[in-house]
PyMOL Python script that loads the backbone (N, CA, C, O; Angstrom):
from pymol import cmd

cmd.read_pdbstr("""\
ATOM      1  N   MET A   1      77.942 -68.561  10.218  1.00  0.00           N
ATOM      2  CA  MET A   1      78.042 -67.618   9.222  1.00  0.00           C
ATOM      3  C   MET A   1      77.002 -67.593   8.286  1.00  0.00           C
ATOM      4  O   MET A   1      76.776 -68.603   7.618  1.00  0.00           O
ATOM      5  N   GLY A   2      76.321 -66.547   8.144  1.00  0.00           N
ATOM      6  CA  GLY A   2      75.020 -66.369   7.312  1.00  0.00           C
ATOM      7  C   GLY A   2      75.195 -66.403   5.959  1.00  0.00           C
ATOM      8  O   GLY A   2      76.357 -66.095   5.691  1.00  0.00           O
ATOM      9  N   ASP A   3      74.400 -66.696   4.786  1.00  0.00           N
ATOM     10  CA  ASP A   3      74.375 -66.658   3.535  1.00  0.00           C
ATOM     11  C   ASP A   3      73.949 -65.293   2.956  1.00  0.00           C
ATOM     12  O   ASP A   3      72.920 -64.771   3.386  1.00  0.00           O
ATOM     13  N   GLY A   4      74.637 -64.727   2.066  1.00  0.00           N
ATOM     14  CA  GLY A   4      74.115 -63.516   1.324  1.00  0.00           C
ATOM     15  C   GLY A   4      73.390 -63.960   0.469  1.00  0.00           C
ATOM     16  O   GLY A   4      73.118 -65.157   0.363  1.00  0.00           O
ATOM     17  N   GLY A   5      72.831 -62.762  -0.510  1.00  0.00           N
ATOM     18  CA  GLY A   5      71.779 -63.258  -1.539  1.00  0.00           C
ATOM     19  C   GLY A   5      71.540 -62.081  -2.381  1.00  0.00           C
ATOM     20  O   GLY A   5      72.003 -60.988  -2.054  1.00  0.00           O
ATOM     21  N   VAL A   6      70.802 -62.248  -3.510  1.00  0.00           N
ATOM     22  CA  VAL A   6      70.301 -61.400  -4.359  1.00  0.00           C
ATOM     23  C   VAL A   6      68.701 -61.268  -4.285  1.00  0.00           C
ATOM     24  O   VAL A   6      68.050 -62.298  -4.458  1.00  0.00           O
ATOM     25  N   ARG A   7      68.127 -60.233  -4.074  1.00  0.00           N
ATOM     26  CA  ARG A   7      66.747 -60.088  -3.933  1.00  0.00           C
ATOM     27  C   ARG A   7      66.297 -59.241  -4.948  1.00  0.00           C
ATOM     28  O   ARG A   7      67.142 -58.577  -5.548  1.00  0.00           O
ATOM     29  N   ASP A   8      64.992 -59.134  -5.280  1.00  0.00           N
ATOM     30  CA  ASP A   8      64.678 -58.219  -6.318  1.00  0.00           C
ATOM     31  C   ASP A   8      63.272 -57.846  -5.845  1.00  0.00           C
ATOM     32  O   ASP A   8      62.496 -58.667  -5.357  1.00  0.00           O
ATOM     33  N   ALA A   9      62.935 -56.251  -6.063  1.00  0.00           N
ATOM     34  CA  ALA A   9      61.765 -55.767  -5.851  1.00  0.00           C
ATOM     35  C   ALA A   9      61.221 -55.265  -7.087  1.00  0.00           C
ATOM     36  O   ALA A   9      61.607 -54.150  -7.439  1.00  0.00           O
ATOM     37  N   ALA A  10      60.292 -55.958  -7.901  1.00  0.00           N
ATOM     38  CA  ALA A  10      59.753 -55.556  -9.149  1.00  0.00           C
ATOM     39  C   ALA A  10      58.414 -55.049  -8.890  1.00  0.00           C
ATOM     40  O   ALA A  10      57.648 -55.614  -8.108  1.00  0.00           O
ATOM     41  N   ALA A  11      58.096 -53.904  -9.587  1.00  0.00           N
ATOM     42  CA  ALA A  11      56.656 -53.399  -9.506  1.00  0.00           C
ATOM     43  C   ALA A  11      56.329 -53.004 -10.905  1.00  0.00           C
ATOM     44  O   ALA A  11      57.166 -52.671 -11.744  1.00  0.00           O
ATOM     45  N   ARG A  12      54.764 -53.084 -11.125  1.00  0.00           N
ATOM     46  CA  ARG A  12      54.595 -52.699 -12.532  1.00  0.00           C
ATOM     47  C   ARG A  12      53.832 -51.406 -12.197  1.00  0.00           C
ATOM     48  O   ARG A  12      53.396 -51.205 -11.064  1.00  0.00           O
ATOM     49  N   ASP A  13      53.688 -50.583 -13.151  1.00  0.00           N
ATOM     50  CA  ASP A  13      53.060 -49.296 -13.055  1.00  0.00           C
ATOM     51  C   ASP A  13      51.550 -49.647 -13.135  1.00  0.00           C
ATOM     52  O   ASP A  13      51.156 -50.328 -14.082  1.00  0.00           O
ATOM     53  N   GLU A  14      50.791 -49.262 -12.294  1.00  0.00           N
ATOM     54  CA  GLU A  14      49.321 -49.799 -12.248  1.00  0.00           C
ATOM     55  C   GLU A  14      48.748 -49.135 -13.594  1.00  0.00           C
ATOM     56  O   GLU A  14      48.001 -49.874 -14.235  1.00  0.00           O
ATOM     57  N   HIS A  15      48.956 -47.999 -14.061  1.00  0.00           N
ATOM     58  CA  HIS A  15      48.369 -47.470 -15.094  1.00  0.00           C
ATOM     59  C   HIS A  15      48.597 -48.057 -16.349  1.00  0.00           C
ATOM     60  O   HIS A  15      47.894 -47.718 -17.301  1.00  0.00           O
ATOM     61  N   ALA A  16      49.516 -48.918 -16.480  1.00  0.00           N
ATOM     62  CA  ALA A  16      49.862 -49.447 -17.646  1.00  0.00           C
ATOM     63  C   ALA A  16      49.035 -50.689 -18.021  1.00  0.00           C
ATOM     64  O   ALA A  16      48.978 -51.182 -19.148  1.00  0.00           O
ATOM     65  N   HIS A  17      48.374 -51.144 -16.867  1.00  0.00           N
ATOM     66  CA  HIS A  17      47.321 -52.443 -17.023  1.00  0.00           C
ATOM     67  C   HIS A  17      45.978 -52.207 -16.606  1.00  0.00           C
ATOM     68  O   HIS A  17      45.702 -51.633 -15.552  1.00  0.00           O
ATOM     69  N   ALA A  18      45.050 -52.688 -17.502  1.00  0.00           N
ATOM     70  CA  ALA A  18      43.806 -52.290 -17.392  1.00  0.00           C
ATOM     71  C   ALA A  18      43.289 -52.724 -15.914  1.00  0.00           C
ATOM     72  O   ALA A  18      42.583 -51.965 -15.251  1.00  0.00           O
ATOM     73  N   ALA A  19      43.677 -53.945 -15.468  1.00  0.00           N
ATOM     74  CA  ALA A  19      43.211 -54.209 -14.051  1.00  0.00           C
ATOM     75  C   ALA A  19      43.944 -53.698 -12.942  1.00  0.00           C
ATOM     76  O   ALA A  19      45.165 -53.855 -12.963  1.00  0.00           O
ATOM     77  N   ARG A  20      43.453 -53.156 -12.044  1.00  0.00           N
ATOM     78  CA  ARG A  20      44.362 -52.594 -10.826  1.00  0.00           C
ATOM     79  C   ARG A  20      44.148 -53.621  -9.594  1.00  0.00           C
ATOM     80  O   ARG A  20      43.159 -54.327  -9.396  1.00  0.00           O
ATOM     81  N   VAL A  21      45.335 -53.523  -8.809  1.00  0.00           N
ATOM     82  CA  VAL A  21      45.147 -54.422  -7.790  1.00  0.00           C
ATOM     83  C   VAL A  21      45.183 -53.387  -6.604  1.00  0.00           C
ATOM     84  O   VAL A  21      45.541 -52.216  -6.735  1.00  0.00           O
ATOM     85  N   SER A  22      44.734 -54.015  -5.343  1.00  0.00           N
ATOM     86  CA  SER A  22      44.683 -53.190  -4.201  1.00  0.00           C
ATOM     87  C   SER A  22      46.124 -52.761  -3.773  1.00  0.00           C
ATOM     88  O   SER A  22      47.074 -53.540  -3.851  1.00  0.00           O
ATOM     89  N   ALA A  23      46.230 -51.507  -3.326  1.00  0.00           N
ATOM     90  CA  ALA A  23      47.446 -50.876  -2.722  1.00  0.00           C
ATOM     91  C   ALA A  23      48.063 -51.839  -1.683  1.00  0.00           C
ATOM     92  O   ALA A  23      47.379 -52.201  -0.725  1.00  0.00           O
ATOM     93  N   GLY A  24      49.220 -52.226  -1.829  1.00  0.00           N
ATOM     94  CA  GLY A  24      50.083 -53.033  -0.796  1.00  0.00           C
ATOM     95  C   GLY A  24      50.091 -54.330  -1.090  1.00  0.00           C
ATOM     96  O   GLY A  24      50.849 -55.071  -0.464  1.00  0.00           O
ATOM     97  N   ARG A  25      49.170 -54.883  -2.190  1.00  0.00           N
ATOM     98  CA  ARG A  25      48.914 -56.255  -2.413  1.00  0.00           C
ATOM     99  C   ARG A  25      49.648 -56.568  -3.663  1.00  0.00           C
ATOM    100  O   ARG A  25      49.544 -55.848  -4.656  1.00  0.00           O
ATOM    101  N   VAL A  26      50.441 -57.705  -3.626  1.00  0.00           N
ATOM    102  CA  VAL A  26      51.338 -58.030  -4.873  1.00  0.00           C
ATOM    103  C   VAL A  26      50.323 -58.818  -5.721  1.00  0.00           C
ATOM    104  O   VAL A  26      49.701 -59.727  -5.172  1.00  0.00           O
ATOM    105  N   GLY A  27      50.138 -58.572  -6.857  1.00  0.00           N
ATOM    106  CA  GLY A  27      49.383 -59.291  -7.872  1.00  0.00           C
ATOM    107  C   GLY A  27      50.215 -60.429  -8.400  1.00  0.00           C
ATOM    108  O   GLY A  27      51.433 -60.433  -8.223  1.00  0.00           O
ATOM    109  N   GLY A  28      49.575 -61.423  -9.063  1.00  0.00           N
ATOM    110  CA  GLY A  28      50.197 -62.646  -9.734  1.00  0.00           C
ATOM    111  C   GLY A  28      51.104 -62.422 -10.678  1.00  0.00           C
ATOM    112  O   GLY A  28      52.090 -63.158 -10.722  1.00  0.00           O
ATOM    113  N   ARG A  29      50.961 -61.463 -11.527  1.00  0.00           N
ATOM    114  CA  ARG A  29      51.769 -61.068 -12.733  1.00  0.00           C
ATOM    115  C   ARG A  29      53.058 -60.536 -11.988  1.00  0.00           C
ATOM    116  O   ARG A  29      54.180 -61.002 -12.187  1.00  0.00           O
ATOM    117  N   THR A  30      52.770 -59.493 -11.097  1.00  0.00           N
ATOM    118  CA  THR A  30      53.955 -58.798 -10.346  1.00  0.00           C
ATOM    119  C   THR A  30      54.844 -59.909  -9.678  1.00  0.00           C
ATOM    120  O   THR A  30      56.071 -59.902  -9.778  1.00  0.00           O
ATOM    121  N   GLN A  31      54.246 -60.719  -9.093  1.00  0.00           N
ATOM    122  CA  GLN A  31      55.238 -61.775  -8.238  1.00  0.00           C
ATOM    123  C   GLN A  31      55.658 -62.429  -9.269  1.00  0.00           C
ATOM    124  O   GLN A  31      56.877 -62.559  -9.162  1.00  0.00           O
ATOM    125  N   GLU A  32      55.206 -62.980 -10.360  1.00  0.00           N
ATOM    126  CA  GLU A  32      55.899 -63.558 -11.469  1.00  0.00           C
ATOM    127  C   GLU A  32      57.104 -63.057 -11.885  1.00  0.00           C
ATOM    128  O   GLU A  32      58.147 -63.711 -11.906  1.00  0.00           O
ATOM    129  N   ILE A  33      56.956 -61.603 -12.305  1.00  0.00           N
ATOM    130  CA  ILE A  33      57.970 -60.782 -12.535  1.00  0.00           C
ATOM    131  C   ILE A  33      59.268 -60.790 -11.601  1.00  0.00           C
ATOM    132  O   ILE A  33      60.394 -60.987 -12.057  1.00  0.00           O
ATOM    133  N   GLN A  34      58.988 -60.547 -10.183  1.00  0.00           N
ATOM    134  CA  GLN A  34      59.723 -60.767  -9.306  1.00  0.00           C
ATOM    135  C   GLN A  34      60.754 -61.713  -9.270  1.00  0.00           C
ATOM    136  O   GLN A  34      61.981 -61.630  -9.221  1.00  0.00           O
ATOM    137  N   ARG A  35      59.685 -62.936  -9.319  1.00  0.00           N
ATOM    138  CA  ARG A  35      60.411 -64.342  -9.333  1.00  0.00           C
ATOM    139  C   ARG A  35      61.444 -64.433 -10.590  1.00  0.00           C
ATOM    140  O   ARG A  35      62.537 -64.963 -10.389  1.00  0.00           O
ATOM    141  N   LEU A  36      61.142 -63.960 -11.799  1.00  0.00           N
ATOM    142  CA  LEU A  36      61.791 -64.145 -13.028  1.00  0.00           C
ATOM    143  C   LEU A  36      62.950 -63.225 -12.977  1.00  0.00           C
ATOM    144  O   LEU A  36      63.971 -63.659 -13.512  1.00  0.00           O
ATOM    145  N   ILE A  37      63.007 -62.097 -12.470  1.00  0.00           N
ATOM    146  CA  ILE A  37      64.269 -61.256 -12.286  1.00  0.00           C
ATOM    147  C   ILE A  37      65.281 -61.883 -11.279  1.00  0.00           C
ATOM    148  O   ILE A  37      66.493 -61.941 -11.485  1.00  0.00           O
ATOM    149  N   GLY A  38      64.573 -62.397 -10.038  1.00  0.00           N
ATOM    150  CA  GLY A  38      65.426 -62.897  -8.970  1.00  0.00           C
ATOM    151  C   GLY A  38      66.180 -64.110  -9.562  1.00  0.00           C
ATOM    152  O   GLY A  38      67.404 -64.208  -9.476  1.00  0.00           O
ATOM    153  N   ARG A  39      65.409 -65.016 -10.157  1.00  0.00           N
ATOM    154  CA  ARG A  39      66.038 -66.271 -10.766  1.00  0.00           C
ATOM    155  C   ARG A  39      67.249 -66.046 -11.583  1.00  0.00           C
ATOM    156  O   ARG A  39      68.295 -66.671 -11.406  1.00  0.00           O
ATOM    157  N   SER A  40      67.043 -64.950 -12.668  1.00  0.00           N
ATOM    158  CA  SER A  40      67.917 -64.727 -13.652  1.00  0.00           C
ATOM    159  C   SER A  40      69.116 -64.145 -12.977  1.00  0.00           C
ATOM    160  O   SER A  40      70.209 -64.555 -13.370  1.00  0.00           O
ATOM    161  N   LEU A  41      69.079 -63.160 -11.923  1.00  0.00           N
ATOM    162  CA  LEU A  41      70.225 -62.658 -11.400  1.00  0.00           C
ATOM    163  C   LEU A  41      70.938 -63.828 -10.528  1.00  0.00           C
ATOM    164  O   LEU A  41      72.154 -64.003 -10.619  1.00  0.00           O
ATOM    165  N   ARG A  42      70.281 -64.468  -9.843  1.00  0.00           N
ATOM    166  CA  ARG A  42      71.056 -65.506  -8.929  1.00  0.00           C
ATOM    167  C   ARG A  42      71.830 -66.383  -9.873  1.00  0.00           C
ATOM    168  O   ARG A  42      72.989 -66.698  -9.603  1.00  0.00           O
ATOM    169  N   ALA A  43      71.218 -66.801 -10.998  1.00  0.00           N
ATOM    170  CA  ALA A  43      71.807 -67.658 -11.875  1.00  0.00           C
ATOM    171  C   ALA A  43      73.133 -67.299 -12.410  1.00  0.00           C
ATOM    172  O   ALA A  43      73.913 -68.162 -12.814  1.00  0.00           O
ATOM    173  N   VAL A  44      73.423 -65.930 -12.420  1.00  0.00           N
ATOM    174  CA  VAL A  44      74.756 -65.421 -12.918  1.00  0.00           C
ATOM    175  C   VAL A  44      75.532 -65.078 -11.837  1.00  0.00           C
ATOM    176  O   VAL A  44      76.639 -64.659 -12.173  1.00  0.00           O
ATOM    177  N   THR A  45      75.318 -65.114 -10.585  1.00  0.00           N
ATOM    178  CA  THR A  45      76.010 -64.460  -9.526  1.00  0.00           C
ATOM    179  C   THR A  45      76.655 -65.686  -8.638  1.00  0.00           C
ATOM    180  O   THR A  45      75.992 -66.641  -8.233  1.00  0.00           O
ATOM    181  N   LYS A  46      77.859 -65.524  -8.437  1.00  0.00           N
ATOM    182  CA  LYS A  46      78.511 -66.436  -7.556  1.00  0.00           C
ATOM    183  C   LYS A  46      78.401 -66.175  -5.914  1.00  0.00           C
ATOM    184  O   LYS A  46      79.238 -65.494  -5.321  1.00  0.00           O
ATOM    185  N   MET A  47      77.432 -66.707  -5.351  1.00  0.00           N
ATOM    186  CA  MET A  47      76.657 -66.487  -4.161  1.00  0.00           C
ATOM    187  C   MET A  47      77.662 -66.499  -3.082  1.00  0.00           C
ATOM    188  O   MET A  47      77.589 -65.655  -2.189  1.00  0.00           O
ATOM    189  N   GLU A  48      78.725 -67.514  -3.094  1.00  0.00           N
ATOM    190  CA  GLU A  48      79.757 -67.535  -2.294  1.00  0.00           C
ATOM    191  C   GLU A  48      80.704 -66.544  -2.110  1.00  0.00           C
ATOM    192  O   GLU A  48      81.395 -66.459  -1.095  1.00  0.00           O
ATOM    193  N   GLU A  49      80.776 -65.623  -3.262  1.00  0.00           N
ATOM    194  CA  GLU A  49      81.661 -64.634  -3.110  1.00  0.00           C
ATOM    195  C   GLU A  49      81.070 -63.213  -2.603  1.00  0.00           C
ATOM    196  O   GLU A  49      81.693 -62.158  -2.488  1.00  0.00           O
ATOM    197  N   LEU A  50      79.645 -63.475  -2.317  1.00  0.00           N
ATOM    198  CA  LEU A  50      78.914 -62.350  -1.718  1.00  0.00           C
ATOM    199  C   LEU A  50      79.229 -62.259  -0.279  1.00  0.00           C
ATOM    200  O   LEU A  50      79.325 -61.201   0.343  1.00  0.00           O
ATOM    201  N   GLY A  51      79.388 -63.490   0.221  1.00  0.00           N
ATOM    202  CA  GLY A  51      79.584 -63.498   1.826  1.00  0.00           C
ATOM    203  C   GLY A  51      78.390 -63.496   2.349  1.00  0.00           C
ATOM    204  O   GLY A  51      77.430 -64.111   1.885  1.00  0.00           O
ATOM    205  N   GLU A  52      78.384 -62.680   3.521  1.00  0.00           N
ATOM    206  CA  GLU A  52      76.852 -62.442   4.302  1.00  0.00           C
ATOM    207  C   GLU A  52      76.278 -61.226   3.684  1.00  0.00           C
ATOM    208  O   GLU A  52      75.274 -60.800   4.254  1.00  0.00           O
ATOM    209  N   ARG A  53      76.700 -60.554   2.616  1.00  0.00           N
ATOM    210  CA  ARG A  53      75.787 -59.440   2.024  1.00  0.00           C
ATOM    211  C   ARG A  53      74.651 -59.813   1.250  1.00  0.00           C
ATOM    212  O   ARG A  53      74.598 -60.852   0.593  1.00  0.00           O
ATOM    213  N   THR A  54      73.750 -58.974   1.325  1.00  0.00           N
ATOM    214  CA  THR A  54      72.430 -58.953   0.472  1.00  0.00           C
ATOM    215  C   THR A  54      72.227 -57.756  -0.463  1.00  0.00           C
ATOM    216  O   THR A  54      72.181 -56.600  -0.041  1.00  0.00           O
ATOM    217  N   VAL A  55      72.114 -58.073  -1.678  1.00  0.00           N
ATOM    218  CA  VAL A  55      71.879 -57.162  -2.407  1.00  0.00           C
ATOM    219  C   VAL A  55      70.474 -56.888  -3.020  1.00  0.00           C
ATOM    220  O   VAL A  55      70.038 -57.793  -3.732  1.00  0.00           O
ATOM    221  N   THR A  56      69.794 -55.922  -2.877  1.00  0.00           N
ATOM    222  CA  THR A  56      68.340 -55.890  -2.986  1.00  0.00           C
ATOM    223  C   THR A  56      68.244 -54.681  -4.172  1.00  0.00           C
ATOM    224  O   THR A  56      68.703 -53.552  -3.995  1.00  0.00           O
ATOM    225  N   LEU A  57      67.553 -55.130  -5.433  1.00  0.00           N
ATOM    226  CA  LEU A  57      67.476 -54.512  -6.579  1.00  0.00           C
ATOM    227  C   LEU A  57      66.075 -54.035  -6.728  1.00  0.00           C
ATOM    228  O   LEU A  57      65.181 -54.861  -6.546  1.00  0.00           O
ATOM    229  N   ASP A  58      65.756 -52.766  -7.046  1.00  0.00           N
ATOM    230  CA  ASP A  58      64.299 -52.467  -7.227  1.00  0.00           C
ATOM    231  C   ASP A  58      64.037 -51.926  -8.759  1.00  0.00           C
ATOM    232  O   ASP A  58      64.497 -50.894  -9.246  1.00  0.00           O
ATOM    233  N   CYS A  59      63.261 -52.796  -9.329  1.00  0.00           N
ATOM    234  CA  CYS A  59      62.722 -52.531 -10.780  1.00  0.00           C
ATOM    235  C   CYS A  59      61.414 -52.311 -11.085  1.00  0.00           C
ATOM    236  O   CYS A  59      60.437 -52.965 -10.719  1.00  0.00           O
ATOM    237  N   ASP A  60      61.462 -51.266 -11.838  1.00  0.00           N
ATOM    238  CA  ASP A  60      59.946 -51.038 -12.222  1.00  0.00           C
ATOM    239  C   ASP A  60      59.674 -51.267 -13.602  1.00  0.00           C
ATOM    240  O   ASP A  60      60.382 -50.789 -14.489  1.00  0.00           O
ATOM    241  N   VAL A  61      58.625 -52.016 -13.829  1.00  0.00           N
ATOM    242  CA  VAL A  61      58.249 -52.545 -15.233  1.00  0.00           C
ATOM    243  C   VAL A  61      57.053 -51.806 -15.472  1.00  0.00           C
ATOM    244  O   VAL A  61      56.045 -51.909 -14.773  1.00  0.00           O
ATOM    245  N   ILE A  62      57.182 -50.989 -16.560  1.00  0.00           N
ATOM    246  CA  ILE A  62      56.039 -50.179 -16.849  1.00  0.00           C
ATOM    247  C   ILE A  62      54.861 -50.931 -17.664  1.00  0.00           C
ATOM    248  O   ILE A  62      53.695 -50.644 -17.391  1.00  0.00           O
ATOM    249  N   GLN A  63      55.144 -51.870 -18.641  1.00  0.00           N
ATOM    250  CA  GLN A  63      54.316 -52.463 -19.164  1.00  0.00           C
ATOM    251  C   GLN A  63      54.779 -54.080 -19.166  1.00  0.00           C
ATOM    252  O   GLN A  63      55.863 -54.374 -19.669  1.00  0.00           O
ATOM    253  N   ALA A  64      53.999 -55.017 -18.639  1.00  0.00           N
ATOM    254  CA  ALA A  64      54.552 -56.309 -18.443  1.00  0.00           C
ATOM    255  C   ALA A  64      54.568 -57.256 -19.679  1.00  0.00           C
ATOM    256  O   ALA A  64      53.861 -58.263 -19.716  1.00  0.00           O
ATOM    257  N   ASP A  65      55.316 -56.933 -20.584  1.00  0.00           N
ATOM    258  CA  ASP A  65      55.572 -57.617 -21.947  1.00  0.00           C
ATOM    259  C   ASP A  65      57.003 -58.358 -21.870  1.00  0.00           C
ATOM    260  O   ASP A  65      57.734 -58.299 -20.881  1.00  0.00           O
ATOM    261  N   GLY A  66      57.253 -58.952 -22.867  1.00  0.00           N
ATOM    262  CA  GLY A  66      58.462 -59.737 -23.037  1.00  0.00           C
ATOM    263  C   GLY A  66      59.712 -58.678 -22.972  1.00  0.00           C
ATOM    264  O   GLY A  66      60.723 -58.799 -22.280  1.00  0.00           O
ATOM    265  N   GLY A  67      59.378 -57.587 -23.890  1.00  0.00           N
ATOM    266  CA  GLY A  67      60.571 -56.665 -24.103  1.00  0.00           C
ATOM    267  C   GLY A  67      60.857 -55.971 -22.590  1.00  0.00           C
ATOM    268  O   GLY A  67      61.996 -55.901 -22.128  1.00  0.00           O
ATOM    269  N   THR A  68      59.981 -55.602 -22.072  1.00  0.00           N
ATOM    270  CA  THR A  68      60.326 -54.983 -20.712  1.00  0.00           C
ATOM    271  C   THR A  68      60.748 -55.675 -19.647  1.00  0.00           C
ATOM    272  O   THR A  68      61.515 -55.230 -18.793  1.00  0.00           O
ATOM    273  N   ARG A  69      60.184 -56.961 -19.667  1.00  0.00           N
ATOM    274  CA  ARG A  69      60.881 -57.896 -18.641  1.00  0.00           C
ATOM    275  C   ARG A  69      62.392 -57.907 -18.999  1.00  0.00           C
ATOM    276  O   ARG A  69      63.199 -57.609 -18.118  1.00  0.00           O
ATOM    277  N   THR A  70      62.818 -58.236 -20.252  1.00  0.00           N
ATOM    278  CA  THR A  70      64.100 -58.533 -20.616  1.00  0.00           C
ATOM    279  C   THR A  70      65.000 -57.212 -20.376  1.00  0.00           C
ATOM    280  O   THR A  70      66.199 -57.297 -20.112  1.00  0.00           O
ATOM    281  N   ALA A  71      64.412 -56.160 -20.476  1.00  0.00           N
ATOM    282  CA  ALA A  71      64.890 -54.798 -20.112  1.00  0.00           C
ATOM    283  C   ALA A  71      65.311 -54.766 -18.741  1.00  0.00           C
ATOM    284  O   ALA A  71      66.427 -54.409 -18.364  1.00  0.00           O
ATOM    285  N   SER A  72      64.161 -55.242 -17.853  1.00  0.00           N
ATOM    286  CA  SER A  72      64.437 -55.079 -16.472  1.00  0.00           C
ATOM    287  C   SER A  72      65.517 -55.783 -15.791  1.00  0.00           C
ATOM    288  O   SER A  72      66.162 -55.355 -14.833  1.00  0.00           O
ATOM    289  N   ILE A  73      65.669 -57.054 -16.459  1.00  0.00           N
ATOM    290  CA  ILE A  73      66.620 -58.006 -16.098  1.00  0.00           C
ATOM    291  C   ILE A  73      67.928 -57.566 -16.427  1.00  0.00           C
ATOM    292  O   ILE A  73      68.809 -57.633 -15.569  1.00  0.00           O
ATOM    293  N   THR A  74      68.171 -57.112 -17.591  1.00  0.00           N
ATOM    294  CA  THR A  74      69.356 -56.217 -18.067  1.00  0.00           C
ATOM    295  C   THR A  74      69.857 -55.078 -17.352  1.00  0.00           C
ATOM    296  O   THR A  74      71.042 -54.808 -17.157  1.00  0.00           O
ATOM    297  N   GLY A  75      68.828 -54.425 -16.973  1.00  0.00           N
ATOM    298  CA  GLY A  75      69.027 -53.006 -16.076  1.00  0.00           C
ATOM    299  C   GLY A  75      69.384 -53.562 -14.662  1.00  0.00           C
ATOM    300  O   GLY A  75      70.317 -52.982 -14.106  1.00  0.00           O
ATOM    301  N   ALA A  76      68.810 -54.564 -14.010  1.00  0.00           N
ATOM    302  CA  ALA A  76      69.077 -55.187 -12.577  1.00  0.00           C
ATOM    303  C   ALA A  76      70.382 -55.620 -12.760  1.00  0.00           C
ATOM    304  O   ALA A  76      71.137 -55.322 -11.834  1.00  0.00           O
ATOM    305  N   PHE A  77      70.950 -56.340 -13.842  1.00  0.00           N
ATOM    306  CA  PHE A  77      72.061 -56.990 -14.038  1.00  0.00           C
ATOM    307  C   PHE A  77      73.256 -56.105 -13.918  1.00  0.00           C
ATOM    308  O   PHE A  77      74.231 -56.445 -13.248  1.00  0.00           O
ATOM    309  N   VAL A  78      73.183 -54.824 -14.643  1.00  0.00           N
ATOM    310  CA  VAL A  78      74.100 -53.829 -14.712  1.00  0.00           C
ATOM    311  C   VAL A  78      74.128 -53.119 -13.287  1.00  0.00           C
ATOM    312  O   VAL A  78      75.173 -52.616 -12.875  1.00  0.00           O
ATOM    313  N   ALA A  79      72.988 -53.093 -12.571  1.00  0.00           N
ATOM    314  CA  ALA A  79      72.923 -52.427 -11.300  1.00  0.00           C
ATOM    315  C   ALA A  79      73.815 -53.371 -10.465  1.00  0.00           C
ATOM    316  O   ALA A  79      74.733 -52.880  -9.807  1.00  0.00           O
ATOM    317  N   LEU A  80      73.582 -54.744 -10.459  1.00  0.00           N
ATOM    318  CA  LEU A  80      74.178 -55.582  -9.757  1.00  0.00           C
ATOM    319  C   LEU A  80      75.547 -55.609  -9.816  1.00  0.00           C
ATOM    320  O   LEU A  80      76.161 -55.743  -8.758  1.00  0.00           O
ATOM    321  N   VAL A  81      76.256 -55.489 -11.048  1.00  0.00           N
ATOM    322  CA  VAL A  81      77.463 -55.572 -11.428  1.00  0.00           C
ATOM    323  C   VAL A  81      78.253 -54.296 -10.669  1.00  0.00           C
ATOM    324  O   VAL A  81      79.260 -54.407  -9.969  1.00  0.00           O
ATOM    325  N   LEU A  82      77.519 -53.025 -10.998  1.00  0.00           N
ATOM    326  CA  LEU A  82      78.245 -51.853 -10.346  1.00  0.00           C
ATOM    327  C   LEU A  82      78.085 -51.992  -8.706  1.00  0.00           C
ATOM    328  O   LEU A  82      79.031 -51.612  -8.017  1.00  0.00           O
ATOM    329  N   ALA A  83      77.038 -52.469  -8.141  1.00  0.00           N
ATOM    330  CA  ALA A  83      77.031 -52.586  -6.575  1.00  0.00           C
ATOM    331  C   ALA A  83      78.210 -53.608  -6.157  1.00  0.00           C
ATOM    332  O   ALA A  83      78.740 -53.422  -5.062  1.00  0.00           O
ATOM    333  N   VAL A  84      78.618 -54.600  -6.908  1.00  0.00           N
ATOM    334  CA  VAL A  84      79.442 -55.578  -6.450  1.00  0.00           C
ATOM    335  C   VAL A  84      80.888 -55.223  -6.606  1.00  0.00           C
ATOM    336  O   VAL A  84      81.805 -55.533  -5.846  1.00  0.00           O
ATOM    337  N   ASN A  85      80.960 -54.405  -7.898  1.00  0.00           N
ATOM    338  CA  ASN A  85      82.428 -53.899  -8.107  1.00  0.00           C
ATOM    339  C   ASN A  85      82.730 -52.770  -7.118  1.00  0.00           C
ATOM    340  O   ASN A  85      83.888 -52.507  -6.794  1.00  0.00           O
ATOM    341  N   ARG A  86      81.463 -51.979  -6.552  1.00  0.00           N
ATOM    342  CA  ARG A  86      81.833 -50.955  -5.559  1.00  0.00           C
ATOM    343  C   ARG A  86      82.098 -51.538  -4.215  1.00  0.00           C
ATOM    344  O   ARG A  86      82.749 -50.901  -3.387  1.00  0.00           O
ATOM    345  N   CYS A  87      81.669 -52.604  -3.988  1.00  0.00           N
ATOM    346  CA  CYS A  87      81.977 -53.334  -2.683  1.00  0.00           C
ATOM    347  C   CYS A  87      83.381 -53.885  -2.698  1.00  0.00           C
ATOM    348  O   CYS A  87      84.142 -53.752  -1.739  1.00  0.00           O
ATOM    349  N   ALA A  88      83.671 -54.450  -3.710  1.00  0.00           N
ATOM    350  CA  ALA A  88      84.913 -55.083  -4.151  1.00  0.00           C
ATOM    351  C   ALA A  88      86.104 -53.968  -3.866  1.00  0.00           C
ATOM    352  O   ALA A  88      87.168 -54.167  -3.279  1.00  0.00           O
ATOM    353  N   SER A  89      85.653 -52.828  -4.409  1.00  0.00           N
ATOM    354  CA  SER A  89      86.823 -51.638  -4.214  1.00  0.00           C
ATOM    355  C   SER A  89      86.921 -51.085  -3.098  1.00  0.00           C
ATOM    356  O   SER A  89      87.838 -50.292  -2.887  1.00  0.00           O
ATOM    357  N   ARG A  90      85.914 -51.415  -2.070  1.00  0.00           N
ATOM    358  CA  ARG A  90      85.900 -50.787  -0.640  1.00  0.00           C
ATOM    359  C   ARG A  90      86.832 -52.010   0.301  1.00  0.00           C
ATOM    360  O   ARG A  90      87.217 -51.763   1.443  1.00  0.00           O
ATOM    361  N   THR A  91      87.058 -53.117  -0.283  1.00  0.00           N
ATOM    362  CA  THR A  91      87.708 -53.862   0.649  1.00  0.00           C
ATOM    363  C   THR A  91      89.193 -53.881   0.303  1.00  0.00           C
ATOM    364  O   THR A  91      89.985 -54.500   1.013  1.00  0.00           O
TER     365      THR A  91
END
""", "prot")
cmd.dss("prot")
cmd.show_as("cartoon", "prot")
cmd.util.cbc("prot")
cmd.orient("prot")
């Protein structure tokens, strides 16, 4: 039996940051934000209750400062709760 998980896909708006990265390449700060959001959500999720399900959340961070990172985590958490509740109501 496989394990489920919570994944995140965070992206920064290239126009909000002076340094642009090549298309299709994940920059260091973007990867840092992805890991931060993923760790935050996995820390509050009972992974064993997900079963074999995988939840992927897509977050867009307009400007990579502390406030927008916090807002992205909060928004992703709300989306995770809604997704888990929807799955629970179907079973």
